[in-house]
C-alpha positions in Angstrom: 31.8 25.3 106.9 28.9 27.5 107.7 28.9 30.0 104.5 30.2 26.7 102.2 26.4 25.1 103.5 24.8 27.3 101.0 26.6 26.3 98.1 27.1 22.6 99.2 23.4 22.7 99.5 22.5 24.8 95.9 25.1 23.2 94.5 23.2 21.2 91.8 21.5 24.2 90.6 25.3 25.7 90.5 26.5 23.0 88.5 23.7 22.7 86.3 24.0 26.2 85.6 27.8 25.7 84.7 27.2 23.2 82.3 24.5 24.8 80.2 27.3 28.0 79.8 29.9 25.5 79.1 27.5 23.9 76.5 27.2 27.2 75.0 30.4 27.7 74.9 31.4 24.8 73.4 28.9 25.1 70.9 29.5 28.5 69.7 33.4 27.3 69.4 32.4 24.1 67.3 29.6 25.6 65.1 32.2 28.3 64.5 34.8 26.2 63.2 32.3 24.5 61.6 30.9 27.1 59.3 34.1 28.0 58.8 35.2 24.4 57.0 31.7 24.8 55.3 32.8 27.8 54.0 36.2 27.1 52.4 35.0 23.6 51.6 32.0 26.1 49.0 34.6 28.4 47.9 37.0 25.1 46.7 34.0 23.6 44.9 32.9 26.4 43.0 36.2 27.5 42.7 36.7 23.8 40.6 33.2 24.1 38.8 34.4 27.5 37.4 37.8 25.7 35.8 35.2 23.1 33.8 34.6 23.9 30.5 31.0 25.0 29.6 29.7 21.7 26.9 27.5 23.9 24.7 29.0 22.9 21.8 29.3 18.3 21.6 32.6 17.0 21.1 33.2 15.2 17.9 33.3 12.3 19.3 29.5 12.4 20.5 28.7 14.2 16.7 30.1 11.2 15.0 28.6 8.4 17.0 25.4 10.7 16.8 25.8 10.6 12.9 26.1 6.9 12.7 23.4 6.1 14.8 20.8 8.5 13.1 22.4 6.9 9.5 21.5 3.5 11.2 18.1 4.7 12.3 17.8 6.0 8.4 18.5 2.9 7.1 16.4 1.1 8.7 13.6 3.3 7.9 14.0 2.9 4.7 14.1 -1.1 4.6 10.9 -1.2 6.7 9.3 1.1 3.9 11.3 -1.1 1.2 10.0 -4.5 2.7 6.0 -2.8 2.8 6.4 -1.9 -0.8 7.6 -5.7 -1.9 4.9 -7.0 0.2 2.0 -4.7 -1.3 4.2 -5.6 -4.8 3.5 -8.7 -4.7 0.2 -8.8 -4.9 0.2 -6.2 -7.6 -1.6 -8.7 -10.2 -2.5 -7.8 -13.8 -4.4 -10.3 -16.5 -2.2 -12.6 -17.5 -1.7 -11.1 -21.4 -0.8 -8.1 -19.6 1.2 -8.8 -16.7 4.8 -8.7 -19.8 3.4 -5.1 -20.6 3.2 -4.7 -17.0 6.3 -5.6 -15.8 8.4 -3.8 -18.9 6.5 -0.2 -17.9 7.3 -0.4 -14.5 5.1 0.9 -11.3 2.9 3.5 -13.5 4.9 3.6 -16.3 3.2 4.0 -19.7 1.9 1.0 -21.5 2.5 0.6 -25.0 -1.2 1.0 -27.7 -1.4 -2.6 -28.0 -1.6 -3.6 -24.1 -3.9 -1.0 -23.9 -6.3 -2.5 -26.4 -6.0 -5.9 -25.2 -6.9 -4.6 -21.2 -9.7 -3.7 -22.6 -11.2 -6.5 -23.5 -9.7 -8.5 -20.9 -10.5 -6.3 -17.9 -14.1 -7.6 -17.8 -12.6 -11.5 -17.2 -10.6 -9.8 -14.0 -13.4 -7.8 -12.8 -15.7 -10.9 -12.8 -13.1 -13.0 -10.7 -12.8 -10.5 -8.0 -16.5 -9.9 -7.9 -16.9 -13.7 -7.7 -14.9 -13.9 -5.0 -17.2 -12.8 -2.4 -19.7 -15.9 -3.7 -22.7 -13.7 -4.9 -25.9 -14.6 -4.6 -27.6 -15.6 -7.9 -31.3 -15.9 -7.7 -31.7 -18.2 -10.7 -30.0 -21.0 -9.4 -29.9 -20.5 -5.9 -26.0 -20.7 -5.2 -24.1 -18.4 -3.7 -24.4 -16.1 0.1 -24.1 -12.3 -0.6 -26.4 -10.2 -2.3 -24.4 -8.0 -4.9 -24.9 -7.8 -8.2 -21.9 -7.4 -10.9 -23.3 -3.9 -11.4 -22.8 -2.8 -8.3 -18.9 -3.0 -8.9 -17.2 0.0 -8.3 -15.5 -0.3 -11.8 -15.3 1.0 -15.4 -15.6 -0.8 -18.5 -14.3 0.3 -22.1 -16.2 -0.5 -24.9 -14.8 1.3 -27.8 -11.6 3.8 -27.4 -9.1 1.5 -25.2 -8.3 3.7 -21.9 -5.1 5.8 -20.6 -2.0 4.4 -19.3 -3.3 6.0 -16.1 -7.1 4.9 -16.1 -5.2 1.3 -16.4 -3.5 1.7 -13.5 -6.2 3.4 -11.5 -8.6 0.6 -12.3 -6.2 -2.2 -11.9 -5.5 -0.4 -8.3 -9.3 -0.5 -7.3 -9.6 -4.0 -8.6 -6.7 -4.6 -5.6 -8.5 -2.6 -3.1 -11.8 -4.5 -3.7 -10.3 -7.9 -4.0 -9.1 -6.9 -0.5 -12.7 -5.5 0.8 -14.2 -8.8 -0.9 -12.0 -11.5 0.5 -12.7 -9.8 3.9 -17.0 -10.2 3.8 -15.8 -14.0 2.5 -13.7 -14.8 5.4 -16.8 -13.3 7.8 -18.7 -15.3 6.0 -16.9 -18.5 6.1 -14.2 -18.9 3.7 -14.5 -19.3 -0.5 -16.0 -23.0 0.0 -18.8 -21.9 1.7 -22.4 -22.1 0.5 -24.4 -22.5 3.9 -26.0 -19.0 4.8 -26.4 -19.9 8.4 -23.0 -20.3 8.1 -22.7 -16.2 6.8 -23.1 -12.9 8.9 -22.6 -10.6 5.5 -26.3 -11.6 3.6 -25.8 -8.0 0.9 -23.9 -5.5 0.1 -26.1 -2.4 -0.7 -23.2 -0.1 -1.6 -19.8 0.3 -2.0 -17.7 3.3 -3.4 -14.3 4.1 -3.3 -13.6 8.1 -3.4 -10.8 10.4 -2.6 -11.2 13.6 -1.0 -9.2 15.7 1.6 -8.9 15.1 5.2 -9.5 17.5 8.0 -11.6 19.6 5.2 -13.8 22.0 7.1 -17.4 20.4 6.5 -21.1 22.2 5.7 -23.9 22.1 8.4 -25.1 17.7 8.5 -27.7 17.4 5.9 -31.3 16.5 7.0 -31.6 12.4 8.2 -27.3 12.8 8.5 -26.2 11.8 11.9 -22.9 14.0 12.6 -22.2 12.7 15.6 -20.9 9.2 13.7 -23.8 7.4 16.6 -26.5 4.9 15.6 -30.4 6.3 14.8 -30.5 8.6 17.4 -28.8 11.4 15.5 -30.6 11.4 12.7 -34.8 13.1 11.7 -36.9 10.5 11.1 -38.7 9.9 7.9 -42.8 10.7 7.8 -44.3 7.4 8.0 -46.0 6.5 4.4 -48.0 3.7 3.5 -44.9 1.9 1.9 -43.4 2.4 5.2 -40.3 -0.1 5.4 -40.9 -0.8 9.0 -44.8 -0.8 9.0 -46.2 -4.5 9.4 -48.9 -4.5 6.4 -49.1 -0.9 4.8 -49.7 1.4 7.4 -48.0 2.8 9.8 -47.8 1.8 13.0 -50.2 3.9 15.3 -48.6 6.0 17.8 -45.1 4.8 17.2 -42.1 7.2 15.4 -41.1 5.3 12.3 -37.2 4.3 12.9 -34.5 5.9 10.3 -34.9 4.2 6.9 -31.0 4.3 6.8 -27.7 4.4 8.0 -26.3 6.4 5.2 -24.4 9.6 5.9 -22.9 12.1 4.0 -20.0 11.5 2.6 -18.1 14.6 2.7 -18.3 14.8 6.6 -15.1 12.5 6.5 -13.8 12.2 2.8 -14.3 16.7 2.3 -16.2 18.3 -0.5 -13.3 17.1 -2.8 -14.3 13.1 -2.4 -16.0 11.9 -5.6 -18.6 9.6 -4.9 -18.3 7.0 -7.7 -18.5 3.2 -8.0 -23.1 3.6 -7.3 -25.2 2.4 -9.6 -22.6 1.8 -12.9 -20.7 4.8 -12.3 -17.2 4.9 -12.4 -14.9 4.9 -9.2 -12.1 6.7 -11.3 -12.0 10.5 -10.6 -11.5 10.7 -14.4 -14.4 9.6 -14.7 -16.1 12.4 -12.9 -15.2 14.9 -15.0 -16.0 13.4 -17.7 -20.0 12.6 -16.5 -20.7 15.4 -13.7 -24.2 13.6 -13.8 -23.1 11.0 -12.2 -22.5 13.1 -8.7 -25.4 14.5 -8.1 -25.5 18.4 -6.6 -22.6 20.2 -6.4 -21.1 18.4 -9.6 -19.2 21.4 -10.8 -17.1 22.1 -7.9 -16.3 18.4 -8.3 -15.1 18.8 -11.8 -11.8 17.9 -10.4 -11.9 15.4 -8.1 -9.1 14.0 -6.0 -8.5 10.7 -6.0 -6.8 10.5 -3.3 -7.2 11.3 0.1 -3.1 11.4 1.6 -1.3 12.4 -1.8 1.5 14.5 -0.4 4.7 15.3 -2.8 7.7 13.0 -1.2 4.9 11.7 1.5 5.9 7.6 1.6 2.0 6.9 1.0 -0.9 7.5 -0.1 -4.7 7.0 0.9 -8.0 6.2 -1.1 -11.3 6.0 1.1 -14.0 3.3 1.0 -17.6 3.6 2.1 -19.5 0.1 2.4 -23.1 -0.3 3.4 -24.0 -4.2 4.2 -26.9 -5.7 5.7 -25.5 -8.4 8.4 -25.9 -9.7 11.7 -24.6 -6.8 14.0 -23.3 -8.8 16.5 -20.6 -9.5 14.4 -19.6 -6.1 13.4 -16.5 -6.4 16.1 -15.2 -9.4 14.4 -15.9 -7.4 10.7 -14.3 -4.2 12.0 -10.9 -7.0 13.0 -10.9 -8.4 9.7 -11.2 -5.2 7.8 -8.0 -3.6 10.0 -5.9 -7.2 10.2 -2.3 -7.0 8.4 -2.6 -10.8 8.0 -5.2 -10.9 5.1 -4.4 -7.7 3.3 -1.2 -6.0 2.6 -3.5 -2.9 2.1 -3.9 -1.5 5.8 -7.4 -0.4 6.2 -7.9 2.4 8.8 -11.9 2.4 10.0 -12.9 5.8 10.9 -16.5 5.9 11.2 -19.4 3.2 11.9 -22.8 3.9 12.0 -25.7 0.8 12.1 -29.1 0.6 11.9 -31.5 -2.0 13.2 -33.5 -3.4 10.4 -36.1 -5.6 12.4 -36.1 -4.5 16.0 -39.8 -6.4 16.9 -39.3 -8.5 14.0 -42.5 -7.4 12.4 -40.2 -6.7 8.5 -42.9 -6.3 6.0 -41.6 -8.7 2.8 -39.8 -6.7 0.2 -40.8 -3.5 2.0 -38.1 -2.8 3.5 -35.7 -0.1 1.6 -33.1 -1.7 0.3 -33.8 -5.5 0.4 -34.2 -7.4 -2.6 -37.7 -8.5 -3.4 -37.7 -12.1 -3.9 -40.5 -14.0 -4.2 -41.4 -17.6 -4.6 -42.3 -18.0 -8.2 -40.0 -18.2 -11.1 -41.3 -15.6 -12.9 -39.9 -12.8 -10.5 -36.7 -13.5 -11.4 -37.3 -12.9 -15.1 -36.7 -10.0 -17.0 -34.0 -8.1 -19.0 -32.4 -5.9 -16.0 -32.9 -7.2 -12.6 -33.4 -5.1 -9.5 -32.4 -5.4 -6.0 -34.6 -3.5 -3.9 -35.3 0.6 -4.6 -33.8 2.6 -7.0 -32.6 5.0 -4.3 -30.7 2.6 -2.2 -30.7 -0.7 -4.2 -28.3 -1.5 -7.2 -30.2 -1.5 -10.7 -28.5 -2.0 -14.1 -27.9 1.4 -16.3 -26.0 4.8 -15.6 -22.9 6.5 -16.8 -21.4 2.6 -16.5 -23.5 -0.1 -16.7 -22.0 -3.9 -17.3 -22.3 -3.9 -20.8 -24.9 -7.0 -21.8 -21.4 -9.2 -23.2 -19.6 -8.7 -20.1 -22.7 -10.2 -18.1 -21.4 -13.5 -16.6 -25.1 -14.3 -15.1 -28.0 -15.2 -16.6 -30.9 -12.3 -16.9 -33.4 -14.9 -16.2 -34.8 -18.4 -15.6 -33.9 -20.4 -18.3 -37.0 -22.0 -19.7 -36.1 -25.8 -19.9 -35.0 -24.9 -15.7 -38.6 -23.8 -15.1 -39.9 -27.5 -15.6 -37.4 -29.1 -13.5 -39.3 -29.4 -10.4 -36.5 -30.6 -8.6 -34.4 -27.2 -9.4 -37.0 -24.9 -8.9 -37.2 -26.4 -5.2 -33.5 -25.6 -5.0 -34.1 -22.0 -6.2 -37.4 -21.4 -4.1 -35.5 -22.8 -0.7 -32.8 -20.8 -1.0 -34.2 -17.6 -2.0 -36.4 -18.4 1.2 -33.5 -19.0 3.4 -32.3 -15.4 2.2 -36.1 -13.7 3.4 -35.3 -15.6 6.4 -31.8 -14.0 7.1 -32.9 -10.5 5.9 -35.8 -10.9 8.5 -33.9 -12.0 11.5 -34.3 -10.2 14.5 -30.4 -9.3 14.5 -30.5 -7.4 11.3 -28.8 -4.4 10.9 -27.7 -2.1 8.3 -24.1 -1.0 8.9 -22.3 1.5 7.1 -18.1 1.9 7.4 -16.1 3.8 6.2 -12.1 4.5 5.9 -8.9 4.4 4.3 -6.9 2.0 2.1 -2.9 2.6 2.6 -0.8 2.5 -0.8 3.0 2.7 0.2 4.6 4.1 -2.7 7.9 2.7 -4.2 11.6 4.4 -2.5 13.1 6.5 -4.4 16.7 4.6 -3.7 16.6 0.6 -2.3 18.4 0.3 0.2 20.4 -3.0 -0.7 21.0 -1.6 -3.7 22.9 1.4 -3.1 25.2 -1.2 -1.4 25.7 -3.1 -4.4 26.4 0.0 -6.1 28.8 1.2 -3.7 30.6 -1.9 -3.9 30.6 -2.5 -7.3 32.3 0.8 -7.9 35.0 0.3 -5.4 35.5 -3.4 -6.7 35.4 -1.5 -10.5 39.0 -0.6 -10.4 40.5 -4.2 -9.3 39.0 -5.4 -12.9 40.6 -3.4 -14.9 44.3 -5.0 -14.6 46.3 -3.6 -17.4 49.8 -5.4 -16.3 47.5 -8.3 -16.4 47.1 -8.3 -20.1 50.3 -7.3 -20.8 51.6 -10.3 -19.1 48.8 -12.3 -21.5 51.2 -12.3 -24.3 54.0 -13.5 -22.3 51.9 -16.5 -21.4 52.1 -17.3 -25.2 48.4 -17.2 -26.1 47.8 -15.6 -29.6 44.0 -15.5 -29.3 43.9 -13.1 -26.0 45.9 -10.2 -28.3 44.2 -10.4 -31.3 40.1 -10.0 -29.2 41.6 -6.3 -28.1 43.6 -5.7 -31.1 40.2 -3.5 -32.8 39.3 -2.0 -29.2 41.9 -0.1 -27.4 44.4 2.1 -29.8 45.9 3.8 -26.9 47.0 1.9 -24.4 51.1 0.5 -25.0 50.1 -2.7 -23.7 47.5 -3.2 -26.1 48.4 -1.2 -28.3 50.4 -4.1 -30.1 47.1 -4.7 -32.0 47.1 -1.2 -34.0 49.7 -2.7 -36.1 47.6 -5.2 -37.3 46.1 -2.6 -39.8 49.2 -2.7 -41.8 49.8 -6.5 -41.3 46.7 -7.0 -42.9 47.9 -8.8 -45.9 50.1 -10.7 -43.4 47.1 -11.8 -41.4 47.0 -15.3 -42.9 51.0 -15.7 -42.4 50.4 -15.0 -38.7 48.1 -17.6 -38.0 49.8 -20.2 -39.4 52.9 -19.3 -37.0 49.8 -19.2 -34.3 49.8 -23.6 -35.0 54.2 -23.5 -35.1 56.0 -22.7 -32.3 57.3 -19.5 -32.4 60.5 -20.1 -33.6 59.8 -19.6 -37.2 58.3 -15.9 -36.8 61.1 -13.7 -35.4 63.1 -13.1 -38.8 59.2 -12.8 -40.5 57.7 -10.3 -37.8 60.2 -8.1 -37.6 60.3 -7.6 -41.8 56.9 -6.6 -41.9 56.8 -4.0 -39.1 59.9 -2.5 -39.9 58.8 1.1 -41.1 55.5 0.9 -39.1 57.4 0.3 -35.4 59.5 4.0 -35.9 56.9 6.0 -34.9 56.1 3.6 -31.4 58.5 1.6 -29.9 56.7 -0.4 -28.3 54.0 -1.1 -30.7 56.0 -3.8 -33.0 55.7 -6.4 -30.2 52.0 -7.4 -31.5 52.7 -7.9 -34.8 54.6 -10.9 -33.7 52.3 -11.2 -30.7 52.4 -14.7 -31.5 56.3 -14.5 -31.5 55.6 -12.8 -28.1 58.4 -14.5 -26.3 61.0 -13.2 -28.8 59.6 -9.5 -29.1 59.6 -8.4 -25.8 63.1 -8.8 -25.1 64.0 -7.3 -28.7 61.4 -4.2 -28.0 63.9 -3.2 -25.3 61.4 -3.3 -22.5 
């Protein structure tokens, strides 16, 4: 007992040691078994995985279904393209006397010489109707809203020689784009019926040009006065103040102040590349062809632009083309976001617009704008005589619109009078109306919120689809239905129906088909033609004896052909032919 007493006393430690040893032994045994199991299962899984074939080549079912999906997607793209083209085609309206020729020629087709000559004389009225949509201000009557003379329209007139078909398409296409652009300005000014200047946001169109170019073309260093950053006026080199500074309050420069930039204009080639023609200003044509004919309208660098591009994006096979525009207006700068929204709204135009650059210069920051001194501002006086003259001038020669130029409006095409009627000058009420309208214009143009805004962008013109999906489907349907229509056996049965007229209609055409070849003996039976017509009215009972006598010699070669001469006696002959 005494020997066991130390063991009993230290039993806790002894048992603790045994527990640790047994735990380690149990863990080792279990982990060894588990490791063996894991290794075995891993090998089994890898072996099963190796049995799976590599999926490098898709199955035939996968390829077929993927091809079906791709075909469906391509069809949807073609349908969308066709829909966009149809929407634009619906807006491609020509003058009424040209529309039939345009329908006959097809898109970008050749016009008849007569149509080209008619277009030469009728296009001015079409140009005037598009110009009227902006409600141009008439200084002689006080009517209208936007200062935009007809001479400023970037269009082309033909006085003597008719245009070519290409020139007709280009000119009419520009009219469609101008119609969309001017309609946007009209919508921003309150609609086509408004004549209230208080509702207007755009009061004057300074420049309007349509052009081509090349997107992404490298450009030279910006010229002085240009803002390559596309910001406001901070990037310009301000011009030196002069006695006639547009921002002066009465003739001299503002002491100690640097004059703001004179214009928000920027070099057009910065956005459209040097290949773009700057047509449409001061009466020059917006057509690329006219630039080559009149390089002087291009200014510096004209020799390099002899072959100006009409479009910006015009890749062969592309579903669309783009044509650039450059627009400079005097407007309330607070409505610039609304103006851009109107331009890019597809609901108002089928010609999508992408705006690429906007610049703005505040004209009257302090409200001290000199009357008639601003660059590009119309100098309208209160006297009636200020509107006279044979060629009205709006603003300065550099920024306003003046008559003349390579493509000035011929006098016979002008729709507004070039001076006040002397009889109207003696009408006090009319003169007061004119003076009030011009005073309202001057007030609007001297508003502190007026700014010169320049917007450059692209019009998108969709090309006609090569093959319309619906037409292709209809063609395939017709081709499948075609074999069902030539029912040869049916024609052989019609004689059995005792219809004498049916074989006679088919007699001249088929001389090869046996069922219809009964008509061929009609030649030898020509002298007997009066006889068969009489039996046609009578029952076929009398004809069998007469019919065999006439074709007795002819049926020797074709056994089945004698049946037709007695075609009116068809019920008797087919059995006799041995069919």
